[in-house]
N, CA, C and O atoms as a printed pandas DataFrame, in Angstrom:
     atom_number atom_name residue_name chain_id  residue_number  x_coord  y_coord  z_coord
0              1         N          MET        A               1  -26.577   31.019  -59.240
1              2        CA          MET        A               1  -27.456   30.800  -58.235
2              3         C          MET        A               1  -28.922   30.165  -58.871
3              4         O          MET        A               1  -29.249   30.081  -60.055
4              5         N          ASP        A               2  -29.610   29.788  -57.761
5              6        CA          ASP        A               2  -30.723   29.200  -58.120
6              7         C          ASP        A               2  -32.021   30.108  -58.667
7              8         O          ASP        A               2  -32.413   31.077  -58.017
8              9         N          ASP        A               3  -32.505   29.794  -59.637
9             10        CA          ASP        A               3  -33.494   30.778  -60.084
10            11         C          ASP        A               3  -35.001   30.411  -59.692
11            12         O          ASP        A               3  -35.935   31.168  -59.955
12            13         N          ARG        A               4  -35.150   29.242  -59.071
13            14        CA          ARG        A               4  -36.406   28.819  -58.526
14            15         C          ARG        A               4  -37.067   29.721  -57.466
15            16         O          ARG        A               4  -36.477   30.093  -56.452
16            17         N          LYS        A               5  -38.344   30.047  -57.780
17            18        CA          LYS        A               5  -38.987   30.731  -56.705
18            19         C          LYS        A               5  -39.358   30.170  -55.522
19            20         O          LYS        A               5  -39.672   28.985  -55.633
20            21         N          GLU        A               6  -39.426   30.627  -54.427
21            22        CA          GLU        A               6  -40.009   29.941  -53.120
22            23         C          GLU        A               6  -41.373   29.641  -53.365
23            24         O          GLU        A               6  -42.124   30.542  -53.737
24            25         N          MET        A               7  -41.815   28.396  -53.189
25            26        CA          MET        A               7  -43.063   28.042  -53.228
26            27         C          MET        A               7  -43.518   27.515  -51.869
27            28         O          MET        A               7  -42.683   26.973  -51.145
28            29         N          PRO        A               8  -44.725   27.631  -51.494
29            30        CA          PRO        A               8  -45.417   27.035  -50.200
30            31         C          PRO        A               8  -45.164   25.581  -50.346
31            32         O          PRO        A               8  -45.095   24.995  -51.426
32            33         N          VAL        A               9  -45.016   24.987  -49.042
33            34        CA          VAL        A               9  -44.953   23.643  -49.196
34            35         C          VAL        A               9  -46.207   23.130  -48.245
35            36         O          VAL        A               9  -46.381   23.589  -47.117
36            37         N          PHE        A              10  -46.968   22.230  -48.774
37            38        CA          PHE        A              10  -48.195   21.727  -48.269
38            39         C          PHE        A              10  -47.948   20.333  -47.626
39            40         O          PHE        A              10  -47.486   19.379  -48.252
40            41         N          VAL        A              11  -48.287   20.312  -46.367
41            42        CA          VAL        A              11  -47.923   19.078  -45.539
42            43         C          VAL        A              11  -49.455   18.740  -44.976
43            44         O          VAL        A              11  -50.319   19.563  -44.672
44            45         N          LYS        A              12  -49.524   17.524  -44.935
45            46        CA          LYS        A              12  -50.707   16.969  -44.182
46            47         C          LYS        A              12  -50.907   17.392  -42.795
47            48         O          LYS        A              12  -49.908   17.666  -42.130
48            49         N          LEU        A              13  -51.972   17.471  -42.321
49            50        CA          LEU        A              13  -52.203   18.108  -40.960
50            51         C          LEU        A              13  -51.559   17.075  -39.921
51            52         O          LEU        A              13  -50.830   17.485  -39.018
52            53         N          ASP        A              14  -51.803   15.976  -40.054
53            54        CA          ASP        A              14  -51.223   14.882  -39.146
54            55         C          ASP        A              14  -49.845   14.824  -39.135
55            56         O          ASP        A              14  -49.199   14.689  -38.096
56            57         N          GLU        A              15  -49.232   14.942  -40.523
57            58        CA          GLU        A              15  -47.804   14.952  -40.489
58            59         C          GLU        A              15  -47.161   16.122  -39.862
59            60         O          GLU        A              15  -46.118   16.057  -39.212
60            61         N          TYR        A              16  -47.888   17.277  -40.109
61            62        CA          TYR        A              16  -47.491   18.443  -39.395
62            63         C          TYR        A              16  -47.426   18.211  -37.802
63            64         O          TYR        A              16  -46.433   18.475  -37.125
64            65         N          LYS        A              17  -48.465   17.752  -37.372
65            66        CA          LYS        A              17  -48.596   17.512  -35.882
66            67         C          LYS        A              17  -47.304   16.590  -35.410
67            68         O          LYS        A              17  -46.550   16.870  -34.479
68            69         N          ASP        A              18  -47.224   15.463  -36.238
69            70        CA          ASP        A              18  -45.985   14.591  -35.755
70            71         C          ASP        A              18  -44.755   15.285  -35.860
71            72         O          ASP        A              18  -43.873   15.027  -35.042
72            73         N          LEU        A              19  -44.552   16.195  -36.818
73            74        CA          LEU        A              19  -43.317   16.968  -37.041
74            75         C          LEU        A              19  -43.071   17.838  -35.787
75            76         O          LEU        A              19  -41.977   17.851  -35.224
76            77         N          THR        A              20  -44.076   18.528  -35.395
77            78        CA          THR        A              20  -44.060   19.607  -34.142
78            79         C          THR        A              20  -43.797   18.769  -33.007
79            80         O          THR        A              20  -42.920   19.142  -32.227
80            81         N          ASP        A              21  -44.451   17.629  -32.770
81            82        CA          ASP        A              21  -44.201   16.774  -31.559
82            83         C          ASP        A              21  -42.781   16.272  -31.664
83            84         O          ASP        A              21  -42.200   16.167  -30.584
84            85         N          ILE        A              22  -42.126   15.949  -32.719
85            86        CA          ILE        A              22  -40.670   15.466  -32.797
86            87         C          ILE        A              22  -39.730   16.708  -32.375
87            88         O          ILE        A              22  -38.744   16.628  -31.642
88            89         N          ILE        A              23  -40.217   17.824  -32.962
89            90        CA          ILE        A              23  -39.361   19.095  -32.672
90            91         C          ILE        A              23  -39.509   19.319  -31.187
91            92         O          ILE        A              23  -38.482   19.549  -30.549
92            93         N          ASN        A              24  -40.632   19.279  -30.587
93            94        CA          ASN        A              24  -40.740   19.534  -29.158
94            95         C          ASN        A              24  -39.998   18.616  -28.255
95            96         O          ASN        A              24  -39.345   18.937  -27.262
96            97         N          LEU        A              25  -40.229   17.207  -28.832
97            98        CA          LEU        A              25  -39.395   16.230  -28.173
98            99         C          LEU        A              25  -37.874   16.432  -28.134
99           100         O          LEU        A              25  -37.273   16.353  -27.063
100          101         N          ALA        A              26  -37.274   16.680  -29.236
101          102        CA          ALA        A              26  -35.961   17.129  -29.475
102          103         C          ALA        A              26  -35.663   18.341  -28.643
103          104         O          ALA        A              26  -34.612   18.257  -28.007
104          105         N          LYS        A              27  -36.325   19.409  -28.509
105          106        CA          LYS        A              27  -36.022   20.543  -27.610
106          107         C          LYS        A              27  -36.011   20.049  -26.057
107          108         O          LYS        A              27  -35.254   20.511  -25.203
108          109         N          GLU        A              28  -36.907   19.107  -25.858
109          110        CA          GLU        A              28  -36.972   18.557  -24.455
110          111         C          GLU        A              28  -35.519   17.954  -24.065
111          112         O          GLU        A              28  -34.925   18.140  -23.003
112          113         N          LYS        A              29  -35.124   17.250  -25.086
113          114        CA          LYS        A              29  -33.989   16.287  -24.940
114          115         C          LYS        A              29  -32.778   17.146  -24.727
115          116         O          LYS        A              29  -31.860   16.860  -23.959
116          117         N          VAL        A              30  -32.850   18.177  -25.441
117          118        CA          VAL        A              30  -31.743   19.226  -25.453
118          119         C          VAL        A              30  -31.671   19.886  -24.051
119          120         O          VAL        A              30  -30.621   20.193  -23.487
120          121         N          GLN        A              31  -32.871   20.059  -23.579
121          122        CA          GLN        A              31  -32.745   20.829  -22.284
122          123         C          GLN        A              31  -32.363   19.881  -21.259
123          124         O          GLN        A              31  -31.586   20.294  -20.398
124          125         N          GLN        A              32  -32.807   18.572  -21.192
125          126        CA          GLN        A              32  -32.397   17.461  -20.336
126          127         C          GLN        A              32  -30.895   17.358  -20.382
127          128         O          GLN        A              32  -30.269   17.189  -19.336
128          129         N          ALA        A              33  -30.317   17.447  -21.491
129          130        CA          ALA        A              33  -28.945   17.155  -21.782
130          131         C          ALA        A              33  -28.144   18.504  -21.063
131          132         O          ALA        A              33  -27.111   18.350  -20.412
132          133         N          LYS        A              34  -28.706   19.686  -21.259
133          134        CA          LYS        A              34  -28.095   20.787  -20.668
134          135         C          LYS        A              34  -28.123   20.804  -19.131
135          136         O          LYS        A              34  -27.224   21.349  -18.491
136          137         N          ALA        A              35  -29.199   20.182  -18.536
137          138        CA          ALA        A              35  -29.409   20.021  -17.092
138          139         C          ALA        A              35  -28.268   18.993  -16.665
139          140         O          ALA        A              35  -27.615   19.165  -15.636
140          141         N          VAL        A              36  -28.083   17.966  -17.478
141          142        CA          VAL        A              36  -27.343   16.917  -17.029
142          143         C          VAL        A              36  -25.862   17.400  -16.993
143          144         O          VAL        A              36  -25.152   17.047  -16.052
144          145         N          LEU        A              37  -25.307   18.300  -18.113
145          146        CA          LEU        A              37  -24.150   18.639  -18.211
146          147         C          LEU        A              37  -23.825   19.875  -17.079
147          148         O          LEU        A              37  -22.675   20.129  -16.720
148          149         N          ASN        A              38  -24.922   20.536  -16.621
149          150        CA          ASN        A              38  -24.640   21.449  -15.565
150          151         C          ASN        A              38  -24.414   20.684  -14.224
151          152         O          ASN        A              38  -23.493   21.006  -13.474
152          153         N          ARG        A              39  -25.292   19.641  -13.931
153          154        CA          ARG        A              39  -24.942   18.791  -12.819
154          155         C          ARG        A              39  -23.648   18.254  -12.845
155          156         O          ARG        A              39  -22.969   18.313  -11.820
156          157         N          ILE        A              40  -23.178   17.705  -13.930
157          158        CA          ILE        A              40  -21.700   17.308  -14.179
158          159         C          ILE        A              40  -20.670   18.280  -13.646
159          160         O          ILE        A              40  -19.714   18.013  -12.918
160          161         N          ASN        A              41  -21.099   19.675  -14.227
161          162        CA          ASN        A              41  -19.993   20.499  -14.083
162          163         C          ASN        A              41  -19.948   20.958  -12.599
163          164         O          ASN        A              41  -18.880   21.322  -12.107
164          165         N          GLN        A              42  -21.108   20.944  -11.879
165          166        CA          GLN        A              42  -21.254   21.275  -10.419
166          167         C          GLN        A              42  -20.393   20.190   -9.647
167          168         O          GLN        A              42  -19.494   20.496   -8.864
168          169         N          LEU        A              43  -20.747   18.951   -9.937
169          170        CA          LEU        A              43  -19.899   17.930   -9.185
170          171         C          LEU        A              43  -18.447   17.941   -9.402
171          172         O          LEU        A              43  -17.635   17.645   -8.525
172          173         N          LYS        A              44  -18.111   18.335  -10.743
173          174        CA          LYS        A              44  -16.554   18.354  -10.884
174          175         C          LYS        A              44  -15.966   19.541  -10.234
175          176         O          LYS        A              44  -14.823   19.458   -9.785
176          177         N          MET        A              45  -16.709   20.756  -10.132
177          178        CA          MET        A              45  -16.168   21.785   -9.489
178          179         C          MET        A              45  -16.057   21.460   -7.789
179          180         O          MET        A              45  -15.120   21.808   -7.072
180          181         N          GLN        A              46  -17.226   20.729   -7.379
181          182        CA          GLN        A              46  -17.108   20.332   -5.955
182          183         C          GLN        A              46  -15.952   19.385   -5.728
183          184         O          GLN        A              46  -15.299   19.430   -4.685
184          185         N          GLU        A              47  -15.679   18.475   -6.759
185          186        CA          GLU        A              47  -14.594   17.382   -6.701
186          187         C          GLU        A              47  -13.337   18.214   -6.561
187          188         O          GLU        A              47  -12.570   18.054   -5.612
188          189         N          ASP        A              48  -13.133   19.113   -7.530
189          190        CA          ASP        A              48  -11.879   19.920   -7.674
190          191         C          ASP        A              48  -11.674   20.732   -6.190
191          192         O          ASP        A              48  -10.556   20.720   -5.675
192          193         N          ALA        A              49  -12.647   21.340   -5.619
193          194        CA          ALA        A              49  -12.370   22.059   -4.390
194          195         C          ALA        A              49  -12.036   20.923   -3.344
195          196         O          ALA        A              49  -11.110   21.093   -2.551
196          197         N          GLU        A              50  -12.752   19.818   -3.341
197          198        CA          GLU        A              50  -12.214   18.898   -2.272
198          199         C          GLU        A              50  -10.827   18.368   -2.739
199          200         O          GLU        A              50  -10.071   18.137   -1.795
200          201         N          PHE        A              51  -10.386   18.155   -3.809
201          202        CA          PHE        A              51   -9.107   17.779   -4.005
202          203         C          PHE        A              51   -8.112   18.709   -3.616
203          204         O          PHE        A              51   -7.037   18.338   -3.144
204          205         N          GLU        A              52   -8.435   19.991   -3.802
205          206        CA          GLU        A              52   -7.493   21.095   -3.539
206          207         C          GLU        A              52   -7.310   21.146   -1.986
207          208         O          GLU        A              52   -6.187   21.265   -1.495
208          209         N          ALA        A              53   -8.518   21.048   -1.177
209          210        CA          ALA        A              53   -8.518   20.983    0.284
210          211         C          ALA        A              53   -7.617   19.771    0.712
211          212         O          ALA        A              53   -6.853   19.955    1.660
212          213         N          TRP        A              54   -7.641   18.607    0.124
213          214        CA          TRP        A              54   -6.886   17.561    0.377
214          215         C          TRP        A              54   -5.379   17.813    0.123
215          216         O          TRP        A              54   -4.544   17.442    0.948
216          217         N          GLN        A              55   -5.068   18.386   -0.914
217          218        CA          GLN        A              55   -3.668   18.753   -1.366
218          219         C          GLN        A              55   -3.263   19.730   -0.096
219          220         O          GLN        A              55   -2.243   19.409    0.513
220          221         N          ASN        A              56   -3.876   20.721    0.281
221          222        CA          ASN        A              56   -3.484   21.795    1.269
222          223         C          ASN        A              56   -3.302   21.087    2.576
223          224         O          ASN        A              56   -2.312   21.367    3.252
224          225         N          GLU        A              57   -4.232   20.126    3.029
225          226        CA          GLU        A              57   -4.033   19.448    4.118
226          227         C          GLU        A              57   -2.660   18.577    4.155
227          228         O          GLU        A              57   -1.920   18.576    5.138
228          229         N          LEU        A              58   -2.439   17.935    3.126
229          230        CA          LEU        A              58   -1.323   16.999    2.780
230          231         C          LEU        A              58   -0.064   17.852    3.117
231          232         O          LEU        A              58    0.836   17.495    3.878
232          233         N          SER        A              59   -0.136   19.124    2.384
233          234        CA          SER        A              59    0.982   20.110    2.548
234          235         C          SER        A              59    1.373   20.400    3.755
235          236         O          SER        A              59    2.553   20.411    4.105
236          237         N          GLU        A              60    0.351   20.669    4.518
237          238        CA          GLU        A              60    0.412   21.292    6.079
238          239         C          GLU        A              60    0.992   19.904    6.962
239          240         O          GLU        A              60    1.786   20.020    7.897
240          241         N          ILE        A              61    0.543   18.818    6.571
241          242        CA          ILE        A              61    0.995   17.593    7.401
242          243         C          ILE        A              61    2.566   17.396    7.000
243          244         O          ILE        A              61    3.418   17.086    7.833
244          245         N          GLU        A              62    2.804   17.589    5.789
245          246        CA          GLU        A              62    4.198   17.436    5.445
246          247         C          GLU        A              62    5.169   18.653    6.012
247          248         O          GLU        A              62    6.374   18.458    6.171
248          249         N          ASN        A              63    4.702   19.600    6.228
249          250        CA          ASN        A              63    5.458   20.750    6.970
250          251         C          ASN        A              63    5.557   20.497    8.238
251          252         O          ASN        A              63    6.675   20.573    8.747
252          253         N          LYS        A              64    4.599   20.195    8.916
253          254        CA          LYS        A              64    4.657   19.665   10.276
254          255         C          LYS        A              64    5.689   18.419   10.553
255          256         O          LYS        A              64    6.414   18.371   11.547
256          257         N          ILE        A              65    5.655   17.604    9.716
257          258        CA          ILE        A              65    6.693   16.377    9.802
258          259         C          ILE        A              65    8.079   16.885    9.632
259          260         O          ILE        A              65    8.966   16.493   10.391
260          261         N          ASP        A              66    8.313   17.723    8.691
261          262        CA          ASP        A              66    9.438   18.243    8.412
262          263         C          ASP        A              66   10.033   19.179    9.639
263          264         O          ASP        A              66   11.219   19.147    9.969
264          265         N          ASP        A              67    9.144   19.929   10.200
265          266        CA          ASP        A              67    9.435   20.782   11.312
266          267         C          ASP        A              67    9.946   19.762   12.577
267          268         O          ASP        A              67   11.022   19.905   13.156
268          269         N          ILE        A              68    9.095   18.862   12.835
269          270        CA          ILE        A              68    9.349   17.957   13.696
270          271         C          ILE        A              68   10.757   17.166   13.748
271          272         O          ILE        A              68   11.431   16.910   14.746
272          273         N          ASP        A              69   11.021   16.842   12.353
273          274        CA          ASP        A              69   12.192   16.184   11.975
274          275         C          ASP        A              69   13.432   17.070   12.328
275          276         O          ASP        A              69   14.468   16.651   12.843
276          277         N          LYS        A              70   13.174   18.298   11.986
277          278        CA          LYS        A              70   14.368   19.262   12.158
278          279         C          LYS        A              70   14.604   19.433   13.712
279          280         O          LYS        A              70   15.759   19.559   14.119
280          281         N          ARG        A              71   13.714   19.439   14.445
281          282        CA          ARG        A              71   13.718   19.829   15.823
282          283         C          ARG        A              71   14.290   18.529   16.416
283          284         O          ARG        A              71   14.978   18.732   17.416
284          285         N          LEU        A              72   14.179   17.307   16.061
285          286        CA          LEU        A              72   14.565   16.204   16.614
286          287         C          LEU        A              72   16.107   16.094   16.410
287          288         O          LEU        A              72   16.886   15.753   17.300
288          289         N          LEU        A              73   16.503   16.466   14.965
289          290        CA          LEU        A              73   17.967   16.343   14.790
290          291         C          LEU        A              73   18.655   17.508   15.177
291          292         O          LEU        A              73   19.869   17.400   15.006
292          293         N          GLU        A              74   18.268   18.637   15.663
293          294        CA          GLU        A              74   18.957   19.606   16.079
294          295         C          GLU        A              74   19.621   19.344   17.439
295          296         O          GLU        A              74   18.949   18.821   18.328
296          297         N          PRO        A              75   20.842   19.662   17.638
297          298        CA          PRO        A              75   21.553   19.253   18.663
298          299         C          PRO        A              75   21.013   20.224   19.864
299          300         O          PRO        A              75   20.644   21.374   19.625
300          301         N          GLU        A              76   21.001   19.693   21.093
301          302        CA          GLU        A              76   20.593   20.615   22.222
302          303         C          GLU        A              76   21.828   21.355   22.573
303          304         O          GLU        A              76   22.997   20.972   22.525
304          305         N          ILE        A              77   21.308   22.540   22.949
305          306        CA          ILE        A              77   22.361   23.613   23.400
306          307         C          ILE        A              77   22.369   23.840   24.833
307          308         O          ILE        A              77   23.147   24.658   25.323
């Protein structure tokens, strides 16, 4: 293990201000990235819902065409 004692670190006040500004900017960028990812996720969910609706409509159309096809091919009694 390291036997060194923890010692205070002295930083110039202007460097400390720069450091806090950088950290705050990084936090802000992370929040912006989270917001962008959230919006992308919302758009993806909306897109998935629309895609599913299109698939359902296409399936309904296919069933109707099959039904019409069967009725046309049935001999009349």
